[in-house]
Wavefront OBJ file of the C-alpha trace (Angstrom):
o trace
v 4.273 -12.717 19.358
v 0.597 -12.343 18.485
v -0.338 -9.267 16.489
v -3.459 -7.110 16.923
v -5.351 -9.120 14.282
v -4.721 -12.597 15.637
v -1.708 -13.728 13.623
v 1.933 -14.049 14.589
v 4.148 -11.019 14.032
v 7.186 -12.252 12.091
v 9.863 -9.608 11.694
v 12.763 -11.884 10.796
v 12.735 -13.429 7.307
v 15.360 -15.972 8.346
v 13.151 -17.524 11.040
v 9.739 -16.630 9.622
v 7.187 -19.457 9.848
v 5.251 -17.858 7.009
v 7.998 -18.280 4.411
v 6.378 -19.640 1.285
v 7.024 -19.953 -2.427
v 7.118 -16.190 -2.912
v 9.729 -14.763 -5.238
v 11.943 -13.264 -2.527
v 11.287 -16.021 0.011
v 13.468 -18.379 -2.026
v 16.634 -16.258 -2.190
v 19.972 -17.624 -0.899
v 20.537 -17.240 2.881
v 22.963 -14.314 2.508
v 20.468 -12.392 0.377
v 17.606 -13.147 2.771
v 19.738 -11.871 5.640
v 20.469 -8.570 3.858
v 16.839 -8.217 2.766
v 15.752 -8.742 6.351
v 18.070 -5.941 7.501
v 16.391 -3.258 5.347
v 12.694 -4.093 5.707
v 10.035 -2.814 8.088
v 7.100 -5.060 9.037
v 3.616 -3.649 9.706
v 0.137 -5.050 10.268
v -2.867 -3.575 8.481
v -6.570 -3.916 9.322
v -9.178 -4.848 6.745
v -9.863 -1.992 4.271
v -6.579 -0.246 5.077
v -4.934 1.408 2.049
v -1.241 0.607 1.582
v -0.802 2.933 -1.373
v -2.977 4.628 -3.955
v -2.998 5.021 -7.706
v -0.894 8.054 -8.790
v 0.739 8.279 -5.351
v 4.502 8.843 -5.319
v 6.382 5.567 -4.957
v 8.310 5.080 -1.716
v 9.410 1.460 -2.147
v 8.209 -2.135 -2.457
v 5.764 -4.087 -0.313
v 6.055 -7.831 0.316
v 2.821 -9.468 1.448
v 3.657 -11.895 4.268
v 0.144 -12.847 5.368
v -3.400 -11.897 4.370
v -4.871 -10.700 1.077
v -4.681 -7.394 -0.774
v -7.123 -6.097 -3.372
v -5.380 -4.415 -6.310
v -7.496 -2.024 -8.383
v -7.542 0.900 -10.810
v -10.142 3.655 -11.098
v -11.390 5.958 -13.818
v -11.921 9.716 -13.527
v -15.670 8.972 -13.333
v -15.132 6.877 -10.217
v -15.553 3.445 -11.786
v -13.302 0.765 -10.261
v -11.822 -2.365 -11.809
v -10.238 -4.965 -9.543
v -7.184 -6.416 -11.269
v -6.420 -9.280 -8.923
v -6.090 -10.408 -5.318
v -2.496 -10.480 -4.067
v -1.549 -13.426 -1.877
v 1.351 -14.141 0.531
v 4.777 -14.031 -1.090
v 3.862 -11.440 -3.725
v 5.737 -8.178 -4.173
v 3.803 -4.970 -4.823
v 5.024 -1.660 -6.199
v 7.890 -3.341 -8.014
v 7.472 -1.726 -11.439
v 6.917 1.773 -10.077
v 9.897 1.379 -7.734
v 12.235 0.296 -10.524
v 11.037 3.003 -12.912
v 10.644 5.675 -10.188
v 7.125 6.495 -11.356
v 3.876 6.903 -9.362
v 1.919 3.788 -8.422
v -0.348 2.636 -11.238
v -2.739 0.775 -8.888
v -4.340 1.010 -5.441
v -3.612 -1.691 -2.853
v -6.214 -2.257 -0.138
v -6.273 -4.932 2.576
v -9.086 -7.370 1.822
v -8.570 -8.847 5.278
v -6.066 -8.167 8.096
v -2.598 -8.460 6.577
v 1.065 -8.403 7.498
v 3.319 -6.567 5.057
v 7.066 -5.935 4.844
v 8.106 -2.586 3.361
v 11.526 -1.797 1.845
v 12.370 1.824 0.905
v 13.251 2.369 -2.751
v 16.882 3.435 -2.289
v 17.636 0.495 -0.006
v 15.931 -1.950 -2.363
v 17.963 -0.711 -5.332
v 21.117 -1.014 -3.252
v 20.097 -4.561 -2.293
v 19.680 -5.497 -5.990
v 23.116 -4.096 -6.791
v 24.641 -6.213 -4.014
v 22.693 -9.360 -4.925
v 22.340 -9.757 -8.724
v 20.812 -13.191 -8.121
v 17.661 -11.387 -6.982
v 17.042 -10.084 -10.506
v 15.654 -13.494 -11.415
v 12.989 -13.042 -8.743
v 12.252 -9.533 -10.040
v 11.773 -10.782 -13.604
v 9.589 -13.674 -12.402
v 7.341 -11.316 -10.429
v 6.991 -8.828 -13.303
v 6.260 -11.681 -15.709
v 3.582 -13.099 -13.399
v 1.974 -9.655 -13.083
v 1.913 -9.321 -16.872
v 0.300 -12.739 -17.334
v -2.394 -11.989 -14.759
v -3.101 -8.623 -16.414
v -3.511 -10.338 -19.797
v -5.909 -12.895 -18.314
v -7.954 -10.122 -16.729
v -8.155 -8.284 -20.051
v -9.375 -11.491 -21.708
v -12.029 -11.939 -19.041
v -13.307 -8.365 -19.255
v -12.954 -7.824 -22.985
v -13.517 -11.220 -24.582
v -15.910 -13.124 -22.310
v -19.380 -12.960 -23.828
v -21.571 -12.978 -20.737
v -21.694 -12.317 -17.014
v -22.182 -16.039 -16.190
v -19.025 -16.883 -18.150
v -17.016 -14.176 -16.383
v -18.292 -15.173 -12.953
v -17.718 -18.876 -13.587
v -14.133 -18.128 -14.575
v -13.596 -16.066 -11.422
v -14.958 -18.820 -9.179
v -12.790 -21.428 -10.913
v -9.689 -19.276 -10.414
v -10.406 -18.912 -6.714
v -11.124 -22.632 -6.363
v -7.483 -23.386 -7.182
v -6.730 -22.286 -3.600
v -9.593 -24.325 -2.149
v -9.942 -27.391 0.029
v -11.790 -30.516 -1.070
v -14.779 -31.417 1.134
v -17.872 -33.607 0.846
v -19.837 -30.497 -0.117
v -17.411 -29.520 -2.874
v -14.313 -27.344 -3.075
v -14.369 -24.908 -0.156
v -12.831 -21.474 -0.691
v -12.500 -18.455 1.575
v -14.274 -15.740 -0.420
v -14.563 -12.327 1.219
v -15.521 -10.234 -1.834
v -18.858 -8.427 -1.706
v -21.231 -8.567 -4.679
v -20.155 -5.044 -5.572
v -16.473 -6.051 -5.510
v -17.201 -9.117 -7.636
v -18.813 -6.779 -10.126
v -15.679 -4.628 -10.111
v -13.635 -7.766 -10.701
v -15.534 -8.905 -13.796
v -16.707 -5.555 -15.149
v -20.439 -5.739 -14.441
v -23.005 -4.391 -11.982
v -23.756 -5.558 -8.465
v -27.319 -6.392 -9.530
v -26.056 -8.641 -12.321
v -23.704 -10.412 -9.919
v -26.517 -11.021 -7.412
v -28.779 -12.384 -10.146
v -26.061 -14.638 -11.595
v -25.077 -16.037 -8.196
v -28.745 -16.878 -7.549
v -28.816 -18.653 -10.903
v -25.659 -20.631 -10.050
v -27.138 -21.617 -6.691
v -30.417 -22.790 -8.224
v -28.453 -24.913 -10.696
v -26.354 -26.336 -7.816
v -23.121 -25.104 -9.366
v -22.057 -23.268 -6.209
v -23.139 -22.436 -2.691
v -22.085 -19.149 -1.101
v -22.441 -18.981 2.678
v -21.172 -15.689 4.033
v -17.457 -15.582 3.267
v -17.249 -19.277 2.307
v -17.729 -20.444 -1.271
v -18.420 -24.077 -2.178
v -17.834 -25.198 -5.774
v -20.411 -27.981 -6.036
v -20.206 -28.664 -9.774
v -16.825 -27.743 -11.206
v -17.506 -29.294 -14.599
v -20.679 -27.229 -14.880
v -18.714 -24.011 -14.345
v -16.061 -25.180 -16.810
v -18.754 -25.736 -19.419
v -19.862 -22.121 -19.037
v -16.299 -20.907 -19.587
v -15.686 -23.093 -22.620
v -19.137 -22.594 -24.177
l 1 2 3 4 5 6 7 8 9 10 11 12 13 14 15 16 17 18 19 20 21 22 23 24 25 26 27 28 29 30 31 32 33 34 35 36 37 38 39 40 41 42 43 44 45 46 47 48 49 50 51 52 53 54 55 56 57 58 59 60 61 62 63 64 65 66 67 68 69 70 71 72 73 74 75 76 77 78 79 80 81 82 83 84 85 86 87 88 89 90 91 92 93 94 95 96 97 98 99 100 101 102 103 104 105 106 107 108 109 110 111 112 113 114 115 116 117 118 119 120 121 122 123 124 125 126 127 128 129 130 131 132 133 134 135 136 137 138 139 140 141 142 143 144 145 146 147 148 149 150 151 152 153 154 155 156 157 158 159 160 161 162 163 164 165 166 167 168 169 170 171 172 173 174 175 176 177 178 179 180 181 182 183 184 185 186 187 188 189 190 191 192 193 194 195 196 197 198 199 200 201 202 203 204 205 206 207 208 209 210 211 212 213 214 215 216 217 218 219 220 221 222 223 224 225 226 227 228 229 230 231 232 233 234 235 236 237 238
């Protein structure tokens, strides 16, 4: 059945065509069946907020399709984007296990389909299926590694071109090879890119213009082309 945003609504994990390499997608059939019985699937439009920083935790969210922007904000209103969540990822895991408020805000970067599992039912599921703890540890470990990489980018990268080159290279890992270079769906605004790498929108605009003039990249609307990967890599390693 088609959803309101053009993609198939998949409410059954056992028959889901979107099943991928996500941590909970690879559980044994009996565990997948029980997980399917306690989840609720919803579709979210672009810019919809799933949960907010400091909000009371209600449970975990499994991203089935789409992209979610994960961010933190300061009391002065400054925002830092931590990462972009992709299908198969689990959100709210740490706060659900520790029963603490959410430490981040999750916003739909584009229309997304998300499965929600209430906290008490998720904890009961873990007690019934100890094999799922491996998936929990893997997800928490991945989140930690991404957080460390983001800290390195923000705190240790010397310049805006280096930070931006690193961001483009990370996104290109999900890209498609074409005659024009690696093509990547890239829906971040210049302001959001600035929030991702800890700089201003004006600096991002200026650096992108520089990259274009040097034929490192081409950015056409929401499509990014990596034209000279080695050139970007040289900026990161310089």
